[in-house]
N, C-alpha and C positions, 0 to 999 in steps of 0.2 A: 446446365441445371442439375444433371445427374451427379456431377462431381461435387457440387455444392451440397446436395442432399446427403451424399456419402460422408462428406466432411462433418455435417451437422450430426449425423448418427454416431460417428466415431467420437466426436467431442463430447456429446451427451453421455455416452456410455462410459467414457473415461472418467467423467465427473461422478457418475453414479457408482462406479467401482471404488473410487476413493471414499465416497460416503459410506459404502458398504463396509470397508475396512475400519473406518473410524467408529461406526455405530453398530458393529456386529453384535454387541451384547446389550443393546438398548431396545426397549419396546417401542414400536412405532406408536406415537400418540396422536398423530393427525392423519387425515386421509391422504395427504400428500406424501407423508413418510411411509405409509403402508404401500403405496404404489411405487415409491422410490426403492423400498426394500425389495419388492418383487422384481423390478427391473434390474436392480443391482445383482440380485441372485442369479438371474439369467446371464448377465455379463460375466460374473465370476466363474460360472460353471461351463461356459461356452468353449468349445474346442475350435470354432471357426473364427475368422477375423471379426472384431467387434461390430463393424458397420454392417455385417451380414448376419447378425446373431439370430434373426428370426427367419432366415431364408435357406432353402436348399438350392444352391446355385448350379445352373447348367450354363457354361460359358461357350460362346461361339468363337470369340476372340477377346482381346484385351479391352476393346471399346464397345462391344455389343453384347452385354449379358442378358439372359432371360431368367427371371426369378419365378420360382413356383413355391408357394407356401401351402403346406398341408396340415390339416388338423385331425381328421378322423381316419380310422383305419378301414376304408372301403375301397373296393377295386376301382381302378381307373383305366379306361381304354380309349383308343382313338374314336371308336364308334359312338361312345356315350359322352365323352368329355368334349368340351369346347373351350380351348385355351384362349381364343380371341375374345370370347364373351366374358371371360373371367371366372368360369366355373368348370369343374371337372368332377362329375358325380358328387355334387354338394360340397366340394372342397374349394376354398378360396384360392384364386390364382391371380398373381400380380404379373402382368405382362408388360415388360419394358420395351418400347418400340426401338428398333435399331436406328442408329444415326444415319446409316447409308442404305440406300435401296438395294445395293449390290449384295447385302447380307440377307435378303429375304429368303432365298433358297436355303441358306444355311440354317436360318432361324426355323423355317418350316420343318426341316429335317430334325432339328433338335426338339421340336414339340413332341414328335412321335417318340424320340429317344427319352424325353423327360417322362412321359406317361409310362413307358415300358420300365424305366428305372424306378418309377414310383411304385408300380405294381410289385416289383421285386422287393422293394424296401418294406412295403406294407405286409407282404407275405412273411417276411422275416420277423417283423415286429409282432404280428399275430401269433407266431410260434413262441416268441418270448413271453407274451402276456399269459399264456396258459401255464408256463412253467415258473415264472418268477416276475410278479408284478412290480416288485420293488426295483428289480434291475431295469424293467421297462420304464418305470418312472424316471430313473436316472438318465436313460437314453433320450427320452422325450424332452426332459428339462433342458438339455443342451441345445435343442433345436426349436422347441415350441414355446413361444413367449406366453401362451395362454394356459399352459399346463401349470397348475399350482402345486408346489412341493415345499419341503422345508427349506429355510434359508440357511443351509449348512448344518453341520453336526451340532452346533451350539445354539440352534434356534431356541429362544426362550419360551416360545409357545409349545414346544415339544414337551409333553409331560415327563419324559425321561430326563429332562434337564432341570426339572424343578429342584428347589433347595430341599435339604433334608427336613427342615421345619415344615415346609409346605406338604411334603409327602406324609409326614407323621400326622399333620392335621387332617389331611384327606383320609388317611386310614382310620383316624378317630371317627370321622363322619360316617364312613362305611360301617364301622363297628356299631355305632349308635343306631343307624338305620336298620341294620340286621337285628340288633337286640330288641328294638321296639316291635318290629313286625313279627319276629319269632316269639316274643313274649305273648303275643295275641293268641297263640295256639292253646295255651294252658291257663291263661288268666281267669277263665270262667270256671275252672274245675272246682274250686272251693264252694261255689254257689250252685253246683249241679243239683243238689238235693232240693234247694229252694225252687229251682227252675222246674224240676219234676213235680213238685207239689203244686206250684201255681198253674201249670198247664195240664196237670193230671195225666202224666205219661210215666212209663216205666223206665228202668235203668238203661236199657239198650237204646231207647229213643233219646234219652237225655245225653247219652254218650256220643250220639251222632254229632253233637256240636263240636266235639274234639276231632272226630274222624273225618268229617267233611272239610274241616279247615286244613288238616294235614293233606287230604286228597287234593284240595285246591292248589296248594303250592307244589304239588307234583304235576298238575295239569298246566299251570301257568307258564312254566319254563318252555314248554313245547312251542309257545308263540313268542313270549317276550325275549328269550335268549337269542333266537335268530334275528328278531327286530333290532336288538341292541347292537348288532354287528353291521347294520346298514349305515353307510357314510352319511346319508341324508337325514338320519334320525339320531344316531348316537345313543349314549347311555343316560346322560343327564336328564333329558326330557322324560324318558321312561321312568326313571327313579322318582322324580318330583311329581309327575302326574299320577302315577299309581299310588304314591304315598298319600296324596291329597284325597284320592278316591277311598283309600283305606280308612282315612279318618272319617269320611262321610258315612261309611258303612257302620262305624261304631255308634253313630247317632241312631241309625236304624235298629241296631241290636239293643240299644238302651231303651227304645220306645216301643218295640214290637209287642203285639198283644196275642200272638199265637206261636206255637212251637214250630210250625212249618215255615213261617216267615223267618224265625230265628235261624233255623237250619240253613235256609237258602242264603241268608245274609252272611252266615259264617263261611259258607262255601266260597262265595265271591270275595270275602275278606281274605281268604287263603290264596285265591288266584292273584289278586292285586298285590299281595305281600311277597310273592315269589321272586320278583327281580332282585331284591336285596339278598335273598337266600341263595340264589343260583348264579347271579352275575357278579356278585361281590368279588369272587376270586379273579374273574376276568378283568374287573376294574383295577384291582391291585396290580395285575400283570401289565396294565397299560403304562404304569409309571415306576415300577420296581424292576430292576434288572434281575436276571435269572439267579445270580449268586446270592442275592438277599431275599428273593421271593419267598422262600420257605419260612423265614422268620416272620415276615408280615402275614403270610397266610395262617400261621399258627396263632398269631394275635387275633386275627379275624375269627378263627375257629373258636377261640375262647368265648367271644361274644355270642357266637351261634349256639354253643353248648350251654352257656350260662343262662341265656334268655328264657328257655322253657322252665328253668328252675326258679327264676325271679318271679315269673307269672303267678304261681300259686301263693307266694308269700304276700305280694301286694294285693292279690285278689282276695285272700282270706281277710286281710285288714279291712277291705271295703265291705265285705259281707258282714263281718263282725260289727262294723260301725253303722252301716246303713242297710243295704240289701244287695242282691246280685246285680241289679241294673247299674249300680255305681262302679262295678268292675269295668264296664264298657265306657262309662263317662270318664273314668280315670285314664283309660287307654286313649280316649279322644284328646284329653288335655295334654298328655305326654306327646302324642302325635303332633298337635298344634305347636307345642313348644319347640319340638325338633324342626318343624317346617320353618319356623322363624329364623333358625340358624342355617338350615340346608338351602333354602330358596335363594338367598343372596350369596352364599359362600361355597356352594357345591359346584365346582367347575366341570367342564366336559373333559373326559380323559381319553376317549376313543380317538386315535390319531387321525383316522380318515375323516371323521366328522369335523375335527378342528380344521383340517385343510379345506373341507367343503365350505365351512363358514368363512374361511379366508377368501375363497373364490367368490362367494356371494358379496363380500365387502368390496372386492375389486370390481365386480360387475356394477355395484352401486356407485362407486367412486368414478369409474371411467365411463359408465353408460354402455359398456361393451359386454354383451351377453356371452361372449365366447370363452371366458375364463372357466376352467373346469378342472376336475381331478379324475384320475383314472378309475377309482372305485365308483364314483358317482355316475360316470358314463357306462360302466359295466352294469350297474344296477338298473339302468333304463331298459336293458335287454331282458331282465328277469321277469318272467310271467308269474301269474298267480299259481299256476300249476306247479312250476318249478319251486316256488316258495313252499307250497304245501308238501311237496315231496321231501324237500330238505328238512322241514321242521317236524313233520308228522311221520313220514314213512321211513326215512333213513335211520332214526334212532332205533326203531323196532327191527329193521333189517339187520342192523349190527348185532342186536341181541340174539336174533335167530341164527345168524351165521358165524358168530365169533364166540368160541368156547371160553376164551379168557374173559370177555366182557360179561357173558351170562353167568359165569361162576362167581365173579366178584359182585355183580348186581344182586345175586341171590344172597351172598354172604352179608353184604352191607345192608340189604333190605331187612334181614332177620335182626341184625344188630339195632337198626333204627326202630324196628317194631318193638323190640324188647325194651328200649328206652321209654317208649310211650306206654308200654305195659306196666311200668313202675307206677304210673299215675292211677292204676287200678289196684295194684298190690299194696302200695303204701297205706291207703286208708284202711284196708283190711287188717294190716299189722299194727299200725300205730294208733289208730282210733279204736279198732275192735279189741285189741289186746291191752293197750296201755292208756286208753282214754285221753289221747291227745286232743287238744282243741284245734280249731282250723288253723290258727296262727302257728301253733306248735308243730302241726303237721307240715305246714309250709317250710318251717325252719329245718325239718328233718331232711329236706332235699339239699341243704347247703353243702353236704359232703361232696356232691358233684362239682360244685364251683371251686372248692378248695383243691380238689384233685386235678381240675383242669390246668392249674398252674404247674403242678408237678409233672403232669403228662406233657405239657408244652416244653418243659426243661428236658425231658427225655428225648423229645423230637429234635431239639436243638443239638443236644449232645450227639445223637445219631448222625445228624447232618454233618456236623463238624468232623467227627472221627471216622465216619464210614463213607458218606456220599462225596464230600468234597475231595478227599484224596483220590478217588477213582477218576474224577474229572481231571485232576492235575496230572496223573500218570498215564492217562489215556486208556484205562481199563474199564471204563464205565459201560454197563449194559443196563437196560431197564429193570432187569431182575434184581439188581442191587437194592432197589427200594423195598423188595419183599423180605429182606433180612429182618427188619423191625417187626412186621406182622408175624413172622415165624416165631419171634421171641415173645410176643405179648398175646398171641391168639389163645393160649391155654388159660389166660386170666379170666376170660369171659365165662367159661363153664364153672371155674372156681367161684366167681362172684355169684352165680345163680345158686349153686349148691350151698354156699355160705349164707346167702340171704334167706333161703328157704328153711334151713334147718337150725339156724340160730335165732330166728324171729321169736320163738317162745322162751328163749333163755334170758335175754336182756335187751332192752331197746337200743343200746349203743351198738350192738354187734351187727344188726342189719345196716346201720349207717356205715360201718367199716367196710361192708361189702361194696359200697359205692366206689371206694378207692380202686378195687380190682377191676370193676366194670369200666370205669372211666379211663383208666390208663390203657386198657385194651382198645376200647372203641375209638377214643380220640386219635390214637396213633394209627389204628387200622384204617380209619377214614383218610387221614392225611397221606399216608404212604401209598394207599391204594389209588387215590386220585392222581398222585404223582406218577405212579406206574402206568395207569391207563393213558394219561396224557403223553407219556413217552412212547407207548405202544402205538397210539393212533393220533399222531400230531396233526394230521390233515382233517380229522373228523372229531376232534376233541369236544366240540360243542354238541354234536349228536350223541357221542358216547355219554357225556354227563347228563344230557337231557333224558336219555333212556334210563340211566342209572337213577336219576332223581325220581322219575315216574315210578320205577319199580319199588324203591324203598318207601315212597309216599303211599303207594297203593297198599302195600303190606302193613305199614304202620297204621293206616286208616282202619284196617280190619281187626288187628289184634285187640285193641281196647274193647271191641264189641263183644268178644267172647271171653275176655280175660277173667272177669268176676265169676262167670258161670264155671269156668274151668277150675279156678281156685276153690270155689265152694264145693264142687263135686269131688275133687281129689283130696281136699285138705281134711285135717282133723281139728279138734278143738284147741290143742296145744300148738300144733304146727299147721296153721290154716293155709299156708302157701308152700309147704314142704314138697309135696309130690308134684305140684304144678311147676314149681321152679326146677325140680329134678328132671321132669320131662323135657323142658326147654334146655336144660343143661346138657342132656345127652345129645340133643339136636346140634347144639353149638359145638360140642366135642367133635362131631363128625365134620362140621363145617370148618373146624380149625385146621383140617388137613389141606384145605384149598391152597393157602400160600406155599406149602411145601411142594405140592404137585405142580403148581404153575411155575415155581422156581426151577424145577427140574425140566419140565417140558415146554416152558414158555418160549424159548428161542425157536423150537421146532414149530410150535403153533403160529408164531408170528411169521415164520418163513412161508407158511401155507396160506396166510391171510391175504385177502384182496383189499383190506382196509388199512393194514399196518404199513408203516414206513412212510 
């Protein structure tokens, strides 16, 4: 019987291997094909004889094998394990009875040897898993038929293997999702005076609707970013669910009858809008290789920078046509239209979640609950305390202990805050001095969008001429990314001085200052993020979460005192002159940060406990 079973196993796997070669580029359409693809993958990757593909063999002689199958990485010992009963510390054991009674002593001896050998193998694999999970996955897939991995490098389910058209369409969806949620931060600003009049509140309280929204998408990533990395959850479900909730909050904002309810709803709108703003870059990295990632990240950044500018334009049209409540109704309609596209066509991009879903399908097809992925098994061991430490404590620990991180967190936070301060300065200049209508005021922001395209071209040129050659000739260091910030950092103070002191000359000149501002800030953000990711590759999610919280917190505060600062420091002809000058001098000092880090960055990274 043993030989018949061995022949059946060998024949079956030979057939499946042939099927795997023929159908390697085809999607499995039926449950049988899904299972066949998985088994064929095991056969193709196995280094042992085909009939023994799922067994770690311990031979006594040619006619009396003892087979032990192991799935989990737990210690096995003679005292705890029971080979005869088929278990060894919760591991399945297949014990094949010897044909001859004379082999009993030999078999008994090999039981002990088998457990001892297993302990050594588990210790070795536990060491590997802490250093390189991808290598461990490859090791297990050769021996464990229940470990679910990719079906080779050309697996069509792997997002890296998507067609260019699919990748471009996916990027368009990410840009749309980001644009809609980011637009929500400023869409209400043209109707702020109507809100203040209806609820009988002052300017500072009315401005809280902007500030709490910005603060919300600084708080949200502390939870959503780590959750999106879970194999059991992935990114798709978080995107769609939070976007649906975002739409529901717009209904509340449109119907609310008091200012406190509006402020609370705006805060939670910001929280649920944060996944698109903070996880979009990670989603692009799921299906774009490193050589092309910069180009796609730049496109996504255009949507992120343009959205707050589009908000006041469409918001002004709603206020001019109806009233401030229709700003939120419009945002609801846009959200609903986007959901009609995103819900059926937005795929999962997180590799580990795709494999976990594959494991669930195999469990359903076979009725066998033992199919698993390495990441999903590791997540079972994660406690709530460990999750909170990783999501809440670690980002701030990096800020406190890493000079590089805290320096750029401060720099980017000021840049981000200045961007939202323009929503206080523009009405002072264009409405106060030149009597612009709400719609005309919204159009004054369009200089930022036009400049985004030019700033993107500068980033592409820098990547092709500076970054790519360093990779090719092997001279790359993370500090290479700082060359571009060193070149453009001086444009930020120029933009502030130019905006402040030309505002009373002609209305076109403050719009020109948008060019200097956006070229600097756009490229500063892109290059700095690339630099931080290169410095802290193991903790990039925590670094970006801390950075996002810092610039959202500062950006939430600046609009609250912006109008008072400009009114107290300004004059009748130059209402924002000295206020912008004060901020210009601050940014002039901050512009030295890229130069200092470029010189001392390698030394600081060598002393860091998080770098490398």
